[in-house]
BATILUM-28451 format. One line per 8 residues: their letters; for each residue z, y, x of C-alpha. Coordinates in nm, 3 decimals. Layout:
% BATILUM-28451
a	Z Y X  ...
END
This chain:
% BATILUM-28451
xxxxxxxx	-26.711 3.050 -1.247  -26.793 3.053 -0.880  -26.748 3.349 -0.649  -27.123 3.393 -0.606  -27.201 3.385 -0.974  -26.919 3.633 -1.034  -27.067 3.869 -0.772  -27.406 3.841 -0.935
xxxxxxxx	-27.257 3.932 -1.273  -27.088 4.235 -1.118  -27.424 4.355 -0.977  -27.591 4.308 -1.315  -27.315 4.493 -1.503  -27.318 4.785 -1.260  -27.697 4.814 -1.282  -27.690 4.809 -1.663
xxxxxxxx	-27.415 5.072 -1.666  -27.626 5.291 -1.433  -27.928 5.254 -1.665  -27.723 5.344 -1.972  -27.570 5.649 -1.799  -27.916 5.762 -1.682  -28.062 5.737 -2.031  -27.767 5.916 -2.189
xxxxxxxx	-27.788 6.197 -1.937  -28.162 6.230 -1.995  -28.122 6.241 -2.371  -27.838 6.493 -2.360  -28.027 6.733 -2.120  -28.335 6.745 -2.346  -28.325 7.024 -2.613  -28.379 6.947 -2.983
xxxxxxxx	-28.739 6.870 -3.077  -28.911 7.081 -3.345  -29.248 7.032 -3.505  -29.554 7.223 -3.381  -29.587 7.395 -3.723  -29.229 7.523 -3.699  -29.306 7.657 -3.353  -29.615 7.846 -3.485
xxxxxxxx	-29.415 7.993 -3.775  -29.142 8.111 -3.539  -29.406 8.266 -3.311  -29.571 8.439 -3.608  -29.232 8.580 -3.716  -29.170 8.709 -3.361  -28.864 8.478 -3.320  -28.965 8.330 -2.980
xxxxxxxx	-28.791 8.486 -2.678  -28.913 8.278 -2.378  -29.099 7.951 -2.303  -29.152 7.707 -2.017  -29.493 7.538 -2.030  -29.540 7.210 -1.841  -29.871 7.047 -1.924  -29.870 7.017 -2.302
xxxxxxxx	-29.489 7.036 -2.328  -29.324 7.360 -2.438  -28.952 7.418 -2.382  -28.835 7.753 -2.512  -28.557 7.972 -2.646  -28.562 8.179 -2.964  -28.409 8.521 -3.034  -28.099 8.341 -3.163
xxxxxxxx	-28.045 8.183 -2.814  -28.124 7.835 -2.946  -28.331 7.601 -2.728  -28.614 7.387 -2.859  -28.883 7.145 -2.746  -29.232 7.082 -2.881  -29.577 6.965 -2.771  -29.905 7.156 -2.805
xxxxxxxx	-30.247 6.985 -2.805  -30.412 7.305 -2.665  -30.222 7.547 -2.446  -30.485 7.826 -2.390  -30.480 7.972 -2.748  -30.102 7.957 -2.752  -30.075 8.158 -2.429  -30.279 8.443 -2.583
xxxxxxxx	-30.050 8.454 -2.886  -29.739 8.443 -2.664  -29.869 8.732 -2.453  -29.951 8.930 -2.765  -29.591 8.885 -2.886  -29.444 8.981 -2.545  -29.281 8.641 -2.492  -29.163 8.564 -2.136
xxxxxxxx	-29.386 8.279 -2.010  -29.298 8.038 -1.724  -29.529 7.756 -1.616  -29.476 7.434 -1.414  -29.699 7.141 -1.305  -29.728 6.869 -1.567  -29.591 6.516 -1.513  -29.844 6.248 -1.419
xxxxxxxx	-29.863 5.942 -1.640  -29.789 5.714 -1.347  -29.474 5.909 -1.263  -29.357 5.898 -1.622  -29.423 5.526 -1.636  -29.235 5.470 -1.311  -28.941 5.674 -1.440  -28.930 5.464 -1.755
xxxxxxxx	-28.936 5.128 -1.574  -28.724 5.227 -1.272  -28.395 5.082 -1.412  -28.562 4.748 -1.485  -28.718 4.744 -1.139  -28.366 4.788 -1.001  -28.236 4.489 -1.201  -28.529 4.269 -1.097
xxxxxxxx	-28.495 4.370 -0.731  -28.124 4.290 -0.736  -28.192 3.947 -0.886  -28.464 3.866 -0.630  -28.240 3.977 -0.344  -27.954 3.764 -0.470  -28.160 3.445 -0.507  -28.336 3.499 -0.175
xxxxxxxx	-28.012 3.557 0.014  -27.865 3.241 -0.144  -28.155 3.022 -0.033  -28.213 3.182 0.305  -27.853 3.144 0.420  -27.876 3.453 0.638  -27.504 3.511 0.658  -27.479 3.752 0.363
xxxxxxxx	-27.166 3.735 0.148  -27.354 3.531 -0.110  -27.478 3.260 0.122  -27.176 3.236 0.346  -27.034 2.886 0.363  -26.683 2.804 0.255  -26.584 2.638 0.578  -26.242 2.746 0.702
xxxxxxxx	-26.206 2.781 1.079  -25.855 2.710 1.200  -25.806 2.772 1.574  -25.620 2.503 1.765  -25.308 2.716 1.794  -25.297 2.755 1.415  -25.273 2.380 1.351  -24.913 2.269 1.400
xxxxxxxx	-24.965 1.924 1.246  -24.963 1.634 1.491  -24.922 1.258 1.471  -24.544 1.312 1.459  -24.594 1.445 1.106  -24.796 1.139 1.002  -24.608 0.815 0.939  -24.660 0.485 0.762
xxxxxxxx	-25.019 0.423 0.875  -24.991 0.304 1.238  -25.319 0.110 1.233  -25.518 0.416 1.128  -25.343 0.630 1.392  -25.423 0.376 1.664  -25.789 0.364 1.562  -25.817 0.742 1.571
xxxxxxxx	-25.653 0.778 1.912  -25.995 0.717 2.065  -26.141 1.009 1.868  -25.873 1.236 2.013  -25.946 1.115 2.366  -26.315 1.169 2.300  -26.258 1.530 2.198  -26.042 1.594 2.503
xxxxxxxx	-26.274 1.434 2.760  -26.610 1.314 2.629  -26.754 1.239 2.975  -26.496 0.963 3.022  -26.664 0.763 2.744  -27.028 0.845 2.816  -27.031 0.775 3.189  -27.152 0.417 3.133
xxxxxxxx	-27.427 0.521 2.892  -27.235 0.486 2.568  -27.296 0.714 2.269  -27.019 0.917 2.115  -26.935 0.832 1.753  -27.047 1.108 1.520  -26.843 1.046 1.210  -26.524 0.887 1.079
xxxxxxxx	-26.485 0.803 0.711  -26.127 0.786 0.583  -26.116 0.583 0.261  -25.818 0.494 0.049  -25.628 0.570 -0.272  -25.517 0.927 -0.351  -25.200 1.040 -0.176  -25.216 0.806 0.124
xxxxxxxx	-25.251 1.089 0.376  -25.624 1.115 0.450  -25.630 1.496 0.468  -25.305 1.509 0.662  -25.440 1.257 0.912  -25.758 1.462 0.967  -25.553 1.775 1.039  -25.331 1.576 1.276
xxxxxxxx	-25.641 1.467 1.472  -25.739 1.831 1.525  -25.380 1.926 1.608  -25.349 1.649 1.868  -25.685 1.726 2.026  -25.629 2.103 2.024  -25.976 2.184 1.888  -26.102 2.406 1.603
xxxxxxxx	-26.085 2.250 1.261  -26.349 2.322 0.993  -26.231 2.218 0.647  -26.444 2.216 0.333  -26.452 2.020 0.008  -26.757 1.830 -0.107  -26.762 2.025 -0.434  -26.786 2.355 -0.242
xxxxxxxx	-27.141 2.271 -0.139  -27.278 2.248 -0.492  -27.353 2.565 -0.690  -27.576 2.658 -0.983  -27.864 2.775 -0.758  -28.079 2.508 -0.598  -28.069 2.530 -0.219  -27.727 2.692 -0.186
xxxxxxxx	-27.555 2.369 -0.087  -27.816 2.291 0.177  -27.781 2.641 0.326  -27.404 2.601 0.342  -27.443 2.271 0.524  -27.671 2.430 0.783  -27.440 2.729 0.827  -27.133 2.508 0.863
xxxxxxxx	-27.290 2.291 1.132  -27.426 2.601 1.307  -27.072 2.740 1.337  -26.937 2.400 1.443  -27.191 2.369 1.726  -27.092 2.714 1.854  -26.725 2.607 1.862  -26.776 2.256 2.005
xxxxxxxx	-26.576 2.048 2.070  -26.442 2.066 1.716  -26.383 1.869 1.396  -26.560 1.912 1.062  -26.349 1.776 0.778  -26.523 1.717 0.442  -26.274 1.627 0.171  -26.392 1.435 -0.137
xxxxxxxx	-26.734 1.375 0.018  -26.832 1.161 -0.281  -26.890 1.488 -0.473  -27.199 1.555 -0.263  -27.273 1.222 -0.091  -27.323 1.002 -0.396  -27.615 0.766 -0.450  -27.945 0.952 -0.480
xxxxxxxx	-28.130 0.907 -0.806  -28.502 0.855 -0.858  -28.776 1.112 -0.897  -28.678 1.180 -1.258  -28.356 1.355 -1.158  -28.325 1.726 -1.229  -28.085 2.018 -1.228  -27.753 1.963 -1.057
xxxxxxxx	-27.857 1.614 -0.943  -28.154 1.761 -0.756  -27.926 2.017 -0.592  -27.691 1.740 -0.477  -27.981 1.545 -0.333  -28.100 1.847 -0.135  -27.747 1.905 -0.007  -27.712 1.539 0.092
xxxxxxxx	-28.049 1.543 0.267  -27.943 1.852 0.465  -27.617 1.679 0.559  -27.803 1.368 0.679  -28.044 1.576 0.887  -27.763 1.780 1.046  -27.566 1.467 1.136  -27.876 1.332 1.312
xxxxxxxx	-27.942 1.662 1.489  -27.649 1.671 1.733  -27.739 1.701 2.099  -27.566 1.492 2.363  -27.358 1.784 2.485  -27.232 1.885 2.140  -26.898 1.716 2.080  -26.863 1.762 1.706
xxxxxxxx	-26.692 1.489 1.505  -26.731 1.475 1.127  -26.425 1.337 0.949  -26.472 1.274 0.578  -26.232 1.150 0.313  -26.302 0.972 -0.015  -26.138 0.741 -0.265  -26.476 0.629 -0.403
xxxxxxxx	-26.664 0.471 -0.109  -26.862 0.259 -0.355  -27.045 0.569 -0.483  -27.161 0.694 -0.140  -27.528 0.680 -0.046  -27.606 0.395 0.199  -27.795 0.636 0.426  -27.471 0.826 0.479
xxxxxxxx	-27.277 0.514 0.577  -27.517 0.369 0.830  -27.424 0.356 1.201  -27.521 0.679 1.377  -27.371 0.890 1.101  -27.036 0.750 0.999  -26.975 0.505 1.281  -26.610 0.438 1.196
xxxxxxxx	-26.461 0.355 0.857  -26.083 0.365 0.842  -25.914 0.227 0.531  -25.577 0.384 0.451  -25.372 0.190 0.196  -25.023 0.256 0.054  -24.761 0.187 0.322  -24.547 -0.125 0.346
xxxxxxxx	-24.167 -0.114 0.345  -24.150 -0.020 0.713  -24.409 0.251 0.668  -24.226 0.391 0.365  -23.908 0.416 0.566  -24.090 0.606 0.840  -24.242 0.844 0.584  -23.902 0.903 0.424
xxxxxxxx	-23.758 0.985 0.767  -24.030 1.246 0.819  -23.964 1.420 0.487  -23.587 1.388 0.522  -23.585 1.603 0.838  -23.556 1.928 0.647  -23.328 1.795 0.371  -22.949 1.772 0.390
xxxxxxxx	-22.874 1.408 0.314  -22.539 1.255 0.220  -22.387 0.980 0.434  -22.427 0.716 0.162  -22.807 0.748 0.165  -22.980 0.461 0.342  -23.351 0.534 0.372  -23.422 0.165 0.434
xxxxxxxx	-23.283 0.078 0.090  -23.487 0.356 -0.072  -23.800 0.227 0.100  -23.733 -0.119 -0.041  -23.687 0.023 -0.391  -24.019 0.210 -0.394  -24.296 -0.053 -0.365  -24.643 0.083 -0.418
xxxxxxxx	-24.540 0.444 -0.347  -24.789 0.643 -0.138  -24.698 0.910 0.114  -24.750 1.179 -0.150  -24.525 0.990 -0.394  -24.247 0.966 -0.134  -24.280 1.336 -0.050  -24.249 1.415 -0.418
xxxxxxxx	-23.947 1.182 -0.446  -23.760 1.361 -0.167  -23.851 1.703 -0.304  -23.739 1.616 -0.659  -23.414 1.473 -0.520  -23.341 1.797 -0.336  -23.415 2.002 -0.648  -23.189 1.782 -0.864
xxxxxxxx	-22.905 1.808 -0.612  -22.945 2.185 -0.592  -22.943 2.208 -0.971  -22.612 2.017 -0.974  -22.478 2.256 -0.705  -22.422 1.976 -0.455  -22.397 2.030 -0.080  -22.616 1.729 0.003
xxxxxxxx	-22.863 1.491 -0.158  -22.691 1.163 -0.243  -22.812 0.825 -0.364  -22.765 0.918 -0.731  -23.000 1.215 -0.696  -23.269 0.998 -0.537  -23.232 0.732 -0.808  -23.258 0.994 -1.085
xxxxxxxx	-23.560 1.149 -0.916  -23.728 0.807 -0.895  -23.666 0.742 -1.264  -23.809 1.084 -1.346  -24.125 1.014 -1.144  -24.177 0.660 -1.274  -24.067 0.695 -1.637  -24.064 1.068 -1.709
xxxxxxxx	-23.795 1.322 -1.784  -23.487 1.200 -1.969  -23.515 1.299 -2.336  -23.154 1.392 -2.403  -23.229 1.582 -2.721  -23.417 1.298 -2.889  -23.248 1.180 -3.209  -23.256 0.799 -3.244
xxxxxxxx	-23.112 0.610 -3.539  -22.854 0.335 -3.484  -23.097 0.069 -3.606  -23.375 0.186 -3.371  -23.130 0.202 -3.082  -23.014 -0.153 -3.159  -23.372 -0.284 -3.170  -23.440 -0.120 -2.831
xxxxxxxx	-23.128 -0.280 -2.683  -23.233 -0.631 -2.791  -23.590 -0.562 -2.677  -23.481 -0.470 -2.324  -23.227 -0.755 -2.321  -23.513 -0.996 -2.394  -23.706 -0.866 -2.091  -23.397 -0.886 -1.869
xxxxxxxx	-23.298 -1.242 -1.963  -23.652 -1.370 -1.905  -23.658 -1.199 -1.563  -23.315 -1.348 -1.482  -23.391 -1.706 -1.586  -23.750 -1.762 -1.474  -23.820 -1.869 -1.114  -24.050 -1.688 -0.871
xxxxxxxx	-23.993 -1.343 -1.025  -23.887 -1.005 -0.887  -23.512 -0.929 -0.901  -23.377 -0.701 -1.170  -23.298 -0.346 -1.062  -23.207 -0.153 -1.375  -23.204 -0.190 -1.754  -23.176 0.123 -1.968
xxxxxxxx	-23.214 0.225 -2.331  -23.217 0.599 -2.252  -23.551 0.742 -2.366  -23.769 0.873 -2.083  -24.122 0.999 -2.124  -24.286 0.795 -2.401  -24.064 0.489 -2.354  -23.746 0.428 -2.554
xxxxxxxx	-23.612 0.200 -2.280  -23.711 0.016 -1.966  -23.634 -0.298 -1.768  -23.714 -0.237 -1.404  -23.777 -0.504 -1.142  -23.816 -0.441 -0.770  -23.957 -0.706 -0.531  -23.759 -0.802 -0.224
xxxxxxxx	-24.073 -0.777 -0.010  -24.416 -0.623 -0.054  -24.654 -0.864 -0.222  -25.017 -0.882 -0.118  -25.120 -1.191 -0.312  -24.987 -1.345 -0.632  -24.953 -1.708 -0.735  -25.044 -1.841 -1.077
xxxxxxxx	-24.677 -1.915 -1.147  -24.574 -1.557 -1.064  -24.842 -1.407 -1.289  -24.766 -1.645 -1.575  -24.396 -1.559 -1.553  -24.486 -1.186 -1.555  -24.660 -1.242 -1.889  -24.354 -1.425 -2.022
xxxxxxxx	-24.125 -1.140 -1.912  -24.349 -0.884 -2.084  -24.348 -1.087 -2.404  -23.970 -1.132 -2.387  -23.901 -0.801 -2.565  -24.125 -0.875 -2.862  -23.989 -1.231 -2.881  -23.629 -1.104 -2.893
xxxxxxxx	-23.719 -0.870 -3.181  -23.868 -1.162 -3.374  -23.564 -1.386 -3.313  -23.298 -1.129 -3.405  -23.470 -0.909 -3.666  -23.754 -1.136 -3.782  -23.996 -0.845 -3.749  -24.218 -0.670 -3.497
xxxxxxxx	-24.217 -0.303 -3.389  -24.456 -0.077 -3.202  -24.220 -0.078 -2.902  -24.406 -0.378 -2.758  -24.741 -0.195 -2.743  -24.748 -0.140 -2.366  -24.608 -0.490 -2.304  -24.892 -0.649 -2.500
xxxxxxxx	-25.154 -0.440 -2.319  -25.015 -0.534 -1.977  -24.983 -0.901 -2.067  -25.339 -0.912 -2.199  -25.470 -0.735 -1.887  -25.300 -0.986 -1.654  -25.421 -1.285 -1.858  -25.777 -1.148 -1.864
xxxxxxxx	-25.787 -1.101 -1.487  -25.636 -1.446 -1.430  -25.917 -1.606 -1.631  -26.211 -1.376 -1.553  -26.151 -1.272 -1.192  -25.911 -1.508 -1.020  -26.038 -1.842 -1.150  -25.695 -1.956 -1.274
xxxxxxxx	-25.828 -2.155 -1.570  -25.829 -2.535 -1.555  -26.099 -2.548 -1.824  -26.342 -2.283 -1.685  -26.280 -2.367 -1.322  -26.298 -2.153 -1.006  -26.550 -1.899 -1.123  -26.542 -1.518 -1.162
xxxxxxxx	-26.682 -1.358 -1.478  -26.607 -0.996 -1.391  -26.585 -0.796 -1.069  -26.395 -0.483 -0.972  -26.560 -0.178 -0.820  -26.488 -0.100 -0.457  -26.315 0.231 -0.525  -25.947 0.313 -0.518
xxxxxxxx	-25.914 0.495 -0.851  -25.829 0.199 -1.070  -25.944 -0.149 -1.165  -26.260 -0.080 -1.362  -26.426 -0.415 -1.408  -26.793 -0.490 -1.448  -26.895 -0.780 -1.668  -27.114 -1.040 -1.502
xxxxxxxx	-27.392 -1.217 -1.687  -27.285 -1.517 -1.893  -27.376 -1.672 -2.227  -27.216 -1.614 -2.565  -27.080 -1.968 -2.551  -26.902 -1.886 -2.223  -26.767 -1.563 -2.376  -26.612 -1.765 -2.659
xxxxxxxx	-26.460 -2.005 -2.405  -26.314 -1.712 -2.209  -26.156 -1.563 -2.523  -26.014 -1.905 -2.610  -25.860 -1.946 -2.263  -25.704 -1.597 -2.269  -25.559 -1.652 -2.615  -25.429 -1.995 -2.517
xxxxxxxx	-25.259 -1.859 -2.201  -25.085 -1.576 -2.386  -24.981 -1.803 -2.673  -24.835 -2.064 -2.436  -24.633 -1.793 -2.257  -24.511 -1.656 -2.590  -24.396 -1.996 -2.713  -24.210 -2.067 -2.389
xxxxxxxx	-24.041 -1.725 -2.406  -23.934 -1.811 -2.761  -23.784 -2.142 -2.647  -23.594 -1.983 -2.357  -23.445 -1.695 -2.561  -23.353 -1.914 -2.858  -23.171 -2.146 -2.618  -22.981 -1.847 -2.466
xxxxxxxx	-22.920 -1.641 -2.779  -22.557 -1.590 -2.677  -22.676 -1.414 -2.359  -22.910 -1.204 -2.574  -22.630 -1.080 -2.804  -22.389 -1.012 -2.517  -22.642 -0.824 -2.304  -22.755 -0.611 -2.600
xxxxxxxx	-22.390 -0.520 -2.674  -22.334 -0.410 -2.314  -22.651 -0.200 -2.325  -22.544 -0.031 -2.648  -22.210 0.052 -2.485  -22.322 0.164 -2.137  -22.691 0.254 -2.205  -22.782 0.182 -1.840
xxxxxxxx	-22.677 -0.127 -1.645  -22.762 -0.282 -1.311  -22.816 -0.639 -1.189  -22.443 -0.686 -1.127  -22.376 -0.639 -1.501  -22.636 -0.902 -1.582  -22.475 -1.139 -1.329  -22.144 -1.109 -1.514
xxxxxxxx	-22.310 -1.218 -1.837  -22.526 -1.488 -1.676  -22.313 -1.591 -1.375  -22.522 -1.889 -1.267  -22.896 -1.874 -1.254  -23.010 -2.178 -1.457  -23.374 -2.124 -1.358  -23.401 -2.487 -1.242
xxx	-23.386 -2.593 -1.606  -23.715 -2.413 -1.670  -23.900 -2.481 -1.347
END
């Protein structure tokens, strides 16, 4: 429930309460009603003490001090009878029918007027509490974030240095007739530092910073989002030079639908249209830069991305090993670190981690060390924190039978031996049979360097490593378990992408049959058009690739069954081992025999 809808409900409830109270008070102040015949009988018996006559209404009091109310069709004959009985008579002007009608409908007029005022103030955007935008103005002195707090993305920082110079001295760039860029779109996966980078731009330039989320523009009333856009840009122009930061702009800047759209889609289109108009409406002297962030650039409307609106597009990807080290150094400033901690080694052991992941890693390490009442965060705390983030919390209370524990040990030993013997694979880092999260065990590999492209040999060996656990179970126990579920899914996914996306099939040739979207929220693939005959050929190639890898894994493990038994025994004894323990069991790497 939004703030505006909640305020509207409060107004409605208060109005209804006022109506109810008014009606109750009116009912309680009115005396009991008696029939006209009863009134005439009481008058005949000389039981009436006094009356108030208003039009045809008679309000009176009897000799027993009881009040009553009745209505007379003709007042003149009654007055003669009252005078004859000596009854005290008081008269008052009668109520007009229009006044009575107005009194009856007044509460509903109040409700209708409140509703009309609310809707009008929403659409007008006149600065009332209901139409006020959600932009947050942060004066330059309030923003302490600078480029010193942003690490791991040097290319993006270099590209945005010009924006900072532009905000500081715009005339320097326009003296030769050039036009100032109006917008910068920061695109990249979640957690890579897009919001932090936008705040650092404002902090470096020393200008006001307007921050709003794309979802804040859209409400249940049509026109509210457009009014907020106009109000936000109005404030920004008054505070120029400044920065407008729109986070998750895909919530409001998505592709516009056709004329058949309705409801919330129509509201988003109006909001987007207002945003496009405002971005085109800057004057030459108004130095306002719009910085937007999204992880779904593929969903944005093309009109929003054209030059003249978002002139710069900066892609921010997860940092490399050098960038991760720089990020770790930033977050380690406020943490007491032990002397044995080498941030360079930690950076090498965290491939694929974003800035947010590394911040979480350092924070979890500090919490673990504090829980253990240590004076500093050591390497063990960081390793445990990494395992917790990647695999989940250690399930110490989980009861596992000896047989299930033994199957897990051989399963992980199968993965480890395949990773140790095959060429062109990532080095082993840790093998454990301690349950974490949903996994009963894990064999972890960490690359020596960041990989940006993968060879067919590397991917094929990855499939063999994933199938090594299931193969070991078949060799030793002659059965299969559900423990290989994730391995089979990963192996199938790699084989499918090798055949359908990367053209690594000798039979189908260098052709793509699916394509990924251009977002950063996962690898959702879209099927391209091909015949049923081609679909059968694709399935055959995928099955053949997985089957060949499985058979080779079977040959390798059967030929090294002594390694399999020994490694499983060590795992059952120690539960967690490192690469040095595997080297003791397999001292020489015989990978050349299988190359």
